[in-house]
Biopython code that builds the backbone (N, CA, C, O; Angstrom):
import numpy as np
from Bio.PDB.StructureBuilder import StructureBuilder

atoms = [
    (1, "MET", "N", (-227.377, 80.727, -166.374)),
    (1, "MET", "CA", (-228.255, 81.383, -167.315)),
    (1, "MET", "C", (-227.408, 82.185, -168.305)),
    (1, "MET", "O", (-226.440, 82.841, -167.924)),
    (2, "PHE", "N", (-227.784, 82.120, -169.561)),
    (2, "PHE", "CA", (-227.074, 82.849, -170.608)),
    (2, "PHE", "C", (-227.245, 84.340, -170.429)),
    (2, "PHE", "O", (-228.326, 84.813, -170.076)),
    (3, "SER", "N", (-226.186, 85.075, -170.670)),
    (3, "SER", "CA", (-226.235, 86.535, -170.575)),
    (3, "SER", "C", (-225.650, 87.135, -171.844)),
    (3, "SER", "O", (-224.501, 86.867, -172.196)),
    (4, "PHE", "N", (-226.454, 87.956, -172.533)),
    (4, "PHE", "CA", (-225.961, 88.620, -173.727)),
    (4, "PHE", "C", (-224.816, 89.559, -173.383)),
    (4, "PHE", "O", (-223.850, 89.668, -174.138)),
    (5, "ALA", "N", (-224.920, 90.237, -172.242)),
    (5, "ALA", "CA", (-223.874, 91.172, -171.830)),
    (5, "ALA", "C", (-222.562, 90.444, -171.618)),
    (5, "ALA", "O", (-221.511, 90.926, -172.041)),
    (6, "LYS", "N", (-222.607, 89.287, -170.967)),
    (6, "LYS", "CA", (-221.384, 88.510, -170.732)),
    (6, "LYS", "C", (-220.829, 87.946, -172.030)),
    (6, "LYS", "O", (-219.626, 87.712, -172.151)),
    (7, "ALA", "N", (-221.712, 87.728, -173.004)),
    (7, "ALA", "CA", (-221.279, 87.208, -174.300)),
    (7, "ALA", "C", (-220.726, 88.319, -175.192)),
    (7, "ALA", "O", (-220.276, 88.063, -176.308)),
    (8, "GLY", "N", (-220.765, 89.548, -174.693)),
    (8, "GLY", "CA", (-220.219, 90.663, -175.453)),
    (8, "GLY", "C", (-221.148, 91.194, -176.526)),
    (8, "GLY", "O", (-220.696, 91.903, -177.425)),
    (9, "ARG", "N", (-222.419, 90.877, -176.461)),
    (9, "ARG", "CA", (-223.387, 91.352, -177.448)),
    (9, "ARG", "C", (-224.341, 92.328, -176.787)),
    (9, "ARG", "O", (-224.979, 92.006, -175.785)),
    (10, "GLN", "N", (-224.434, 93.507, -177.347)),
    (10, "GLN", "CA", (-225.356, 94.525, -176.858)),
    (10, "GLN", "C", (-226.682, 94.359, -177.578)),
    (10, "GLN", "O", (-226.720, 94.293, -178.807)),
    (11, "LEU", "N", (-227.764, 94.290, -176.825)),
    (11, "LEU", "CA", (-229.090, 94.130, -177.415)),
    (11, "LEU", "C", (-229.701, 95.485, -177.738)),
    (11, "LEU", "O", (-229.480, 96.465, -177.026)),
    (12, "SER", "N", (-230.469, 95.530, -178.814)),
    (12, "SER", "CA", (-231.233, 96.732, -179.122)),
    (12, "SER", "C", (-232.330, 96.874, -178.060)),
    (12, "SER", "O", (-232.604, 95.935, -177.312)),
    (13, "GLU", "N", (-232.947, 98.047, -178.002)),
    (13, "GLU", "CA", (-234.022, 98.250, -177.032)),
    (13, "GLU", "C", (-235.167, 97.279, -177.280)),
    (13, "GLU", "O", (-235.735, 96.744, -176.327)),
    (14, "ASN", "N", (-235.515, 97.042, -178.532)),
    (14, "ASN", "CA", (-236.593, 96.107, -178.855)),
    (14, "ASN", "C", (-236.228, 94.690, -178.416)),
    (14, "ASN", "O", (-237.067, 93.977, -177.865)),
    (15, "GLU", "N", (-234.992, 94.282, -178.653)),
    (15, "GLU", "CA", (-234.554, 92.958, -178.216)),
    (15, "GLU", "C", (-234.580, 92.847, -176.692)),
    (15, "GLU", "O", (-234.967, 91.814, -176.145)),
    (16, "GLN", "N", (-234.167, 93.915, -176.012)),
    (16, "GLN", "CA", (-234.218, 93.915, -174.549)),
    (16, "GLN", "C", (-235.647, 93.747, -174.055)),
    (16, "GLN", "O", (-235.897, 93.008, -173.103)),
    (17, "ARG", "N", (-236.585, 94.432, -174.703)),
    (17, "ARG", "CA", (-237.990, 94.308, -174.315)),
    (17, "ARG", "C", (-238.488, 92.873, -174.507)),
    (17, "ARG", "O", (-239.198, 92.337, -173.657)),
    (18, "GLN", "N", (-238.113, 92.261, -175.624)),
    (18, "GLN", "CA", (-238.547, 90.890, -175.891)),
    (18, "GLN", "C", (-237.979, 89.914, -174.872)),
    (18, "GLN", "O", (-238.696, 89.041, -174.382)),
    (19, "VAL", "N", (-236.696, 90.053, -174.549)),
    (19, "VAL", "CA", (-236.068, 89.176, -173.560)),
    (19, "VAL", "C", (-236.675, 89.417, -172.187)),
    (19, "VAL", "O", (-236.979, 88.467, -171.466)),
    (20, "ALA", "N", (-236.854, 90.686, -171.820)),
    (20, "ALA", "CA", (-237.439, 91.008, -170.514)),
    (20, "ALA", "C", (-238.851, 90.436, -170.394)),
    (20, "ALA", "O", (-239.205, 89.870, -169.360)),
    (21, "LEU", "N", (-239.650, 90.581, -171.439)),
    (21, "LEU", "CA", (-241.012, 90.047, -171.403)),
    (21, "LEU", "C", (-240.987, 88.533, -171.258)),
    (21, "LEU", "O", (-241.754, 87.970, -170.477)),
    (22, "ARG", "N", (-240.119, 87.879, -171.997)),
    (22, "ARG", "CA", (-240.024, 86.421, -171.907)),
    (22, "ARG", "C", (-239.631, 85.990, -170.483)),
    (22, "ARG", "O", (-240.207, 85.044, -169.946)),
    (23, "LEU", "N", (-238.658, 86.678, -169.874)),
    (23, "LEU", "CA", (-238.233, 86.350, -168.514)),
    (23, "LEU", "C", (-239.354, 86.596, -167.500)),
    (23, "LEU", "O", (-239.577, 85.781, -166.604)),
    (24, "LEU", "N", (-240.059, 87.724, -167.647)),
    (24, "LEU", "CA", (-241.159, 88.025, -166.732)),
    (24, "LEU", "C", (-242.301, 87.022, -166.879)),
    (24, "LEU", "O", (-242.883, 86.595, -165.881)),
    (25, "LEU", "N", (-242.623, 86.648, -168.108)),
    (25, "LEU", "CA", (-243.695, 85.665, -168.315)),
    (25, "LEU", "C", (-243.303, 84.298, -167.765)),
    (25, "LEU", "O", (-244.152, 83.568, -167.255)),
    (26, "ASP", "N", (-242.024, 83.949, -167.864)),
    (26, "ASP", "CA", (-241.556, 82.693, -167.272)),
    (26, "ASP", "C", (-241.740, 82.721, -165.757)),
    (26, "ASP", "O", (-242.202, 81.743, -165.169)),
    (27, "ALA", "N", (-241.378, 83.844, -165.122)),
    (27, "ALA", "CA", (-241.543, 83.975, -163.676)),
    (27, "ALA", "C", (-243.030, 83.964, -163.313)),
    (27, "ALA", "O", (-243.431, 83.344, -162.328)),
    (28, "TRP", "N", (-243.836, 84.650, -164.112)),
    (28, "TRP", "CA", (-245.284, 84.701, -163.903)),
    (28, "TRP", "C", (-245.868, 83.284, -163.913)),
    (28, "TRP", "O", (-246.601, 82.891, -163.005)),
    (29, "ASN", "N", (-245.526, 82.528, -164.960)),
    (29, "ASN", "CA", (-246.037, 81.167, -165.094)),
    (29, "ASN", "C", (-245.524, 80.263, -163.971)),
    (29, "ASN", "O", (-246.251, 79.391, -163.496)),
    (30, "SER", "N", (-244.297, 80.464, -163.554)),
    (30, "SER", "CA", (-243.740, 79.688, -162.451)),
    (30, "SER", "C", (-244.519, 79.939, -161.159)),
    (30, "SER", "O", (-244.817, 79.001, -160.419)),
    (31, "ALA", "N", (-244.847, 81.197, -160.890)),
    (31, "ALA", "CA", (-245.632, 81.524, -159.686)),
    (31, "ALA", "C", (-246.999, 80.855, -159.739)),
    (31, "ALA", "O", (-247.462, 80.307, -158.738)),
    (32, "ILE", "N", (-247.644, 80.896, -160.894)),
    (32, "ILE", "CA", (-248.969, 80.272, -161.042)),
    (32, "ILE", "C", (-248.853, 78.753, -160.878)),
    (32, "ILE", "O", (-249.696, 78.125, -160.237)),
    (33, "ASP", "N", (-247.795, 78.168, -161.466)),
    (33, "ASP", "CA", (-247.575, 76.727, -161.327)),
    (33, "ASP", "C", (-247.365, 76.324, -159.870)),
    (33, "ASP", "O", (-247.637, 75.185, -159.491)),
    (34, "GLN", "N", (-246.883, 77.257, -159.059)),
    (34, "GLN", "CA", (-246.654, 76.982, -157.642)),
    (34, "GLN", "C", (-247.895, 77.271, -156.788)),
    (34, "GLN", "O", (-247.849, 77.174, -155.562)),
    (35, "GLY", "N", (-248.994, 77.625, -157.445)),
    (35, "GLY", "CA", (-250.253, 77.790, -156.737)),
    (35, "GLY", "C", (-250.612, 79.218, -156.366)),
    (35, "GLY", "O", (-251.588, 79.440, -155.650)),
    (36, "ILE", "N", (-249.841, 80.188, -156.837)),
    (36, "ILE", "CA", (-250.174, 81.584, -156.557)),
    (36, "ILE", "C", (-251.314, 82.001, -157.482)),
    (36, "ILE", "O", (-251.268, 81.739, -158.684)),
    (37, "ASP", "N", (-252.321, 82.639, -156.932)),
    (37, "ASP", "CA", (-253.478, 83.088, -157.703)),
    (37, "ASP", "C", (-253.047, 84.118, -158.751)),
    (37, "ASP", "O", (-252.205, 84.973, -158.477)),
    (38, "LYS", "N", (-253.628, 84.032, -159.948)),
    (38, "LYS", "CA", (-253.274, 84.950, -161.034)),
    (38, "LYS", "C", (-253.467, 86.413, -160.664)),
    (38, "LYS", "O", (-252.665, 87.267, -161.041)),
    (39, "ASP", "N", (-254.534, 86.700, -159.924)),
    (39, "ASP", "CA", (-254.783, 88.084, -159.506)),
    (39, "ASP", "C", (-253.695, 88.593, -158.567)),
    (39, "ASP", "O", (-253.319, 89.763, -158.625)),
    (40, "VAL", "N", (-253.194, 87.720, -157.708)),
    (40, "VAL", "CA", (-252.106, 88.098, -156.798)),
    (40, "VAL", "C", (-250.829, 88.362, -157.597)),
    (40, "VAL", "O", (-250.121, 89.334, -157.335)),
    (41, "VAL", "N", (-250.536, 87.502, -158.567)),
    (41, "VAL", "CA", (-249.351, 87.700, -159.409)),
    (41, "VAL", "C", (-249.475, 89.020, -160.168)),
    (41, "VAL", "O", (-248.520, 89.793, -160.239)),
    (42, "ALA", "N", (-250.653, 89.275, -160.733)),
    (42, "ALA", "CA", (-250.861, 90.496, -161.512)),
    (42, "ALA", "C", (-250.706, 91.748, -160.662)),
    (42, "ALA", "O", (-250.001, 92.678, -161.052)),
    (43, "SER", "N", (-251.355, 91.781, -159.508)),
    (43, "SER", "CA", (-251.268, 92.987, -158.676)),
    (43, "SER", "C", (-249.860, 93.177, -158.123)),
    (43, "SER", "O", (-249.406, 94.311, -157.970)),
    (44, "THR", "N", (-249.170, 92.089, -157.825)),
    (44, "THR", "CA", (-247.792, 92.188, -157.343)),
    (44, "THR", "C", (-246.870, 92.690, -158.454)),
    (44, "THR", "O", (-245.969, 93.488, -158.200)),
    (45, "ALA", "N", (-247.091, 92.229, -159.667)),
    (45, "ALA", "CA", (-246.279, 92.693, -160.797)),
    (45, "ALA", "C", (-246.504, 94.184, -161.045)),
    (45, "ALA", "O", (-245.558, 94.927, -161.308)),
    (46, "MET", "N", (-247.763, 94.613, -160.959)),
    (46, "MET", "CA", (-248.050, 96.045, -161.138)),
    (46, "MET", "C", (-247.395, 96.869, -160.036)),
    (46, "MET", "O", (-246.838, 97.933, -160.304)),
    (47, "PHE", "N", (-247.461, 96.382, -158.795)),
    (47, "PHE", "CA", (-246.812, 97.077, -157.688)),
    (47, "PHE", "C", (-245.308, 97.184, -157.928)),
    (47, "PHE", "O", (-244.719, 98.251, -157.755)),
    (48, "ALA", "N", (-244.694, 96.075, -158.327)),
    (48, "ALA", "CA", (-243.245, 96.073, -158.565)),
    (48, "ALA", "C", (-242.862, 97.058, -159.666)),
    (48, "ALA", "O", (-241.891, 97.803, -159.533)),
    (49, "ALA", "N", (-243.629, 97.055, -160.752)),
    (49, "ALA", "CA", (-243.333, 97.953, -161.869)),
    (49, "ALA", "C", (-243.492, 99.415, -161.463)),
    (49, "ALA", "O", (-242.618, 100.241, -161.726)),
    (50, "LEU", "N", (-244.615, 99.722, -160.820)),
    (50, "LEU", "CA", (-244.873, 101.116, -160.446)),
    (50, "LEU", "C", (-243.881, 101.612, -159.395)),
    (50, "LEU", "O", (-243.389, 102.736, -159.494)),
    (51, "SER", "N", (-243.585, 100.795, -158.403)),
    (51, "SER", "CA", (-242.652, 101.249, -157.367)),
    (51, "SER", "C", (-241.255, 101.439, -157.932)),
    (51, "SER", "O", (-240.546, 102.357, -157.519)),
    (52, "ASP", "N", (-240.843, 100.595, -158.866)),
    (52, "ASP", "CA", (-239.538, 100.764, -159.505)),
    (52, "ASP", "C", (-239.503, 102.039, -160.343)),
    (52, "ASP", "O", (-238.526, 102.787, -160.302)),
    (53, "MET", "N", (-240.564, 102.282, -161.098)),
    (53, "MET", "CA", (-240.624, 103.492, -161.920)),
    (53, "MET", "C", (-240.671, 104.749, -161.056)),
    (53, "MET", "O", (-240.052, 105.756, -161.399)),
    (54, "ILE", "N", (-241.399, 104.703, -159.941)),
    (54, "ILE", "CA", (-241.437, 105.855, -159.034)),
    (54, "ILE", "C", (-240.048, 106.122, -158.482)),
    (54, "ILE", "O", (-239.640, 107.278, -158.367)),
    (55, "GLY", "N", (-239.323, 105.077, -158.142)),
    (55, "GLY", "CA", (-237.955, 105.246, -157.675)),
    (55, "GLY", "C", (-237.055, 105.898, -158.708)),
    (55, "GLY", "O", (-236.154, 106.662, -158.364)),
    (56, "ALA", "N", (-237.302, 105.595, -159.977)),
    (56, "ALA", "CA", (-236.461, 106.131, -161.054)),
    (56, "ALA", "C", (-236.910, 107.508, -161.529)),
    (56, "ALA", "O", (-236.071, 108.360, -161.818)),
    (57, "TYR", "N", (-238.222, 107.741, -161.614)),
    (57, "TYR", "CA", (-238.731, 108.955, -162.256)),
    (57, "TYR", "C", (-239.529, 109.885, -161.348)),
    (57, "TYR", "O", (-239.790, 111.034, -161.704)),
    (58, "GLY", "N", (-239.915, 109.385, -160.173)),
    (58, "GLY", "CA", (-240.679, 110.205, -159.240)),
    (58, "GLY", "C", (-242.176, 109.980, -159.371)),
    (58, "GLY", "O", (-242.674, 109.530, -160.403)),
    (59, "GLU", "N", (-242.873, 110.306, -158.296)),
    (59, "GLU", "CA", (-244.311, 110.050, -158.225)),
    (59, "GLU", "C", (-245.111, 110.846, -159.252)),
    (59, "GLU", "O", (-246.033, 110.307, -159.864)),
    (60, "ASP", "N", (-244.774, 112.109, -159.449)),
    (60, "ASP", "CA", (-245.548, 112.929, -160.389)),
    (60, "ASP", "C", (-245.447, 112.407, -161.815)),
    (60, "ASP", "O", (-246.450, 112.336, -162.524)),
    (61, "SER", "N", (-244.243, 112.042, -162.237)),
    (61, "SER", "CA", (-244.063, 111.528, -163.604)),
    (61, "SER", "C", (-244.823, 110.231, -163.817)),
    (61, "SER", "O", (-245.446, 110.032, -164.860)),
    (62, "VAL", "N", (-244.771, 109.353, -162.833)),
    (62, "VAL", "CA", (-245.471, 108.070, -162.960)),
    (62, "VAL", "C", (-246.983, 108.283, -162.893)),
    (62, "VAL", "O", (-247.732, 107.616, -163.607)),
    (63, "ALA", "N", (-247.430, 109.191, -162.056)),
    (63, "ALA", "CA", (-248.862, 109.507, -161.999)),
    (63, "ALA", "C", (-249.339, 110.028, -163.348)),
    (63, "ALA", "O", (-250.414, 109.651, -163.815)),
    (64, "ASP", "N", (-248.545, 110.893, -163.978)),
    (64, "ASP", "CA", (-248.903, 111.399, -165.306)),
    (64, "ASP", "C", (-248.959, 110.264, -166.319)),
    (64, "ASP", "O", (-249.879, 110.204, -167.134)),
    (65, "LEU", "N", (-247.993, 109.374, -166.273)),
    (65, "LEU", "CA", (-247.954, 108.242, -167.196)),
    (65, "LEU", "C", (-249.193, 107.356, -167.031)),
    (65, "LEU", "O", (-249.776, 106.902, -168.016)),
    (66, "THR", "N", (-249.582, 107.121, -165.795)),
    (66, "THR", "CA", (-250.707, 106.208, -165.576)),
    (66, "THR", "C", (-252.049, 106.796, -166.006)),
    (66, "THR", "O", (-253.009, 106.051, -166.202)),
    (67, "THR", "N", (-252.131, 108.101, -166.153)),
    (67, "THR", "CA", (-253.395, 108.683, -166.634)),
    (67, "THR", "C", (-253.664, 108.295, -168.085)),
    (67, "THR", "O", (-254.803, 108.361, -168.546)),
    (68, "GLU", "N", (-252.622, 107.891, -168.801)),
    (68, "GLU", "CA", (-252.767, 107.463, -170.196)),
    (68, "GLU", "C", (-253.179, 106.000, -170.317)),
    (68, "GLU", "O", (-253.563, 105.560, -171.401)),
    (69, "LEU", "N", (-253.107, 105.244, -169.236)),
    (69, "LEU", "CA", (-253.352, 103.810, -169.309)),
    (69, "LEU", "C", (-254.756, 103.430, -169.761)),
    (69, "LEU", "O", (-254.881, 102.540, -170.602)),
    (70, "PRO", "N", (-255.825, 104.053, -169.254)),
    (70, "PRO", "CA", (-257.158, 103.625, -169.714)),
    (70, "PRO", "C", (-257.318, 103.692, -171.242)),
    (70, "PRO", "O", (-257.853, 102.771, -171.858)),
    (71, "GLU", "N", (-256.858, 104.768, -171.826)),
    (71, "GLU", "CA", (-256.968, 104.910, -173.286)),
    (71, "GLU", "C", (-256.136, 103.853, -174.008)),
    (71, "GLU", "O", (-256.593, 103.252, -174.980)),
    (72, "ARG", "N", (-254.921, 103.634, -173.529)),
    (72, "ARG", "CA", (-254.046, 102.636, -174.160)),
    (72, "ARG", "C", (-254.623, 101.234, -174.016)),
    (72, "ARG", "O", (-254.531, 100.428, -174.942)),
    (73, "ILE", "N", (-255.217, 100.936, -172.861)),
    (73, "ILE", "CA", (-255.836, 99.621, -172.664)),
    (73, "ILE", "C", (-257.000, 99.451, -173.621)),
    (73, "ILE", "O", (-257.143, 98.403, -174.252)),
    (74, "ARG", "N", (-257.836, 100.483, -173.733)),
    (74, "ARG", "CA", (-259.017, 100.399, -174.597)),
    (74, "ARG", "C", (-258.634, 100.249, -176.078)),
    (74, "ARG", "O", (-259.362, 99.614, -176.841)),
    (75, "LYS", "N", (-257.514, 100.822, -176.479)),
    (75, "LYS", "CA", (-257.134, 100.687, -177.889)),
    (75, "LYS", "C", (-256.282, 99.457, -178.158)),
    (75, "LYS", "O", (-255.828, 99.248, -179.284)),
    (76, "GLY", "N", (-256.059, 98.631, -177.119)),
    (76, "GLY", "CA", (-255.422, 97.332, -177.327)),
    (76, "GLY", "C", (-253.905, 97.307, -177.202)),
    (76, "GLY", "O", (-253.282, 96.326, -177.610)),
    (77, "ASP", "N", (-253.294, 98.340, -176.659)),
    (77, "ASP", "CA", (-251.831, 98.357, -176.545)),
    (77, "ASP", "C", (-251.268, 97.226, -175.694)),
    (77, "ASP", "O", (-250.099, 96.871, -175.842)),
    (78, "PHE", "N", (-252.069, 96.660, -174.816)),
    (78, "PHE", "CA", (-251.595, 95.611, -173.925)),
    (78, "PHE", "C", (-252.260, 94.260, -174.201)),
    (78, "PHE", "O", (-252.081, 93.303, -173.447)),
    (79, "THR", "N", (-253.016, 94.197, -175.277)),
    (79, "THR", "CA", (-253.689, 92.961, -175.645)),
    (79, "THR", "C", (-252.739, 92.079, -176.427)),
    (79, "THR", "O", (-252.154, 92.498, -177.426)),
    (80, "VAL", "N", (-252.593, 90.845, -175.955)),
    (80, "VAL", "CA", (-251.717, 89.894, -176.625)),
    (80, "VAL", "C", (-252.598, 88.916, -177.389)),
    (80, "VAL", "O", (-253.455, 88.244, -176.814)),
    (81, "ALA", "N", (-252.368, 88.850, -178.695)),
    (81, "ALA", "CA", (-253.161, 87.921, -179.514)),
    (81, "ALA", "C", (-252.808, 86.491, -179.120)),
    (81, "ALA", "O", (-251.644, 86.163, -178.892)),
    (82, "GLY", "N", (-253.796, 85.682, -179.050)),
    (82, "GLY", "CA", (-253.485, 84.315, -178.629)),
    (82, "GLY", "C", (-254.572, 83.448, -178.893)),
    (82, "GLY", "O", (-254.493, 82.254, -178.605)),
]
sb = StructureBuilder()
sb.init_structure("model")
sb.init_model(0)
sb.init_chain("A")
sb.init_seg("    ")
for serial, (resi, resn, name, xyz) in enumerate(atoms, 1):
    if name == "N":
        sb.init_residue(resn, " ", resi, " ")
    sb.init_atom(name, np.array(xyz, "f"), 0.0, 1.0, " ", f" {name:<3s}", serial, name[0])
structure = sb.get_structure()
């Protein structure tokens, strides 16, 4: 697999987000192609993200962050046009 770091190129934060999203969506689609239910993939991805963030920032910080999610969801921050 190609690695920007090994190629000596540092990615901007936006580029890192785009690459990370592409890699995660590839894994997501692969799981679904293997017969994993979409709801299982979604809840597992949320668990992985939250547990990783709790490990990095602590439970209180992540709890505070998640209180903003309903508003962000309602205003379309996570809606992908398609």
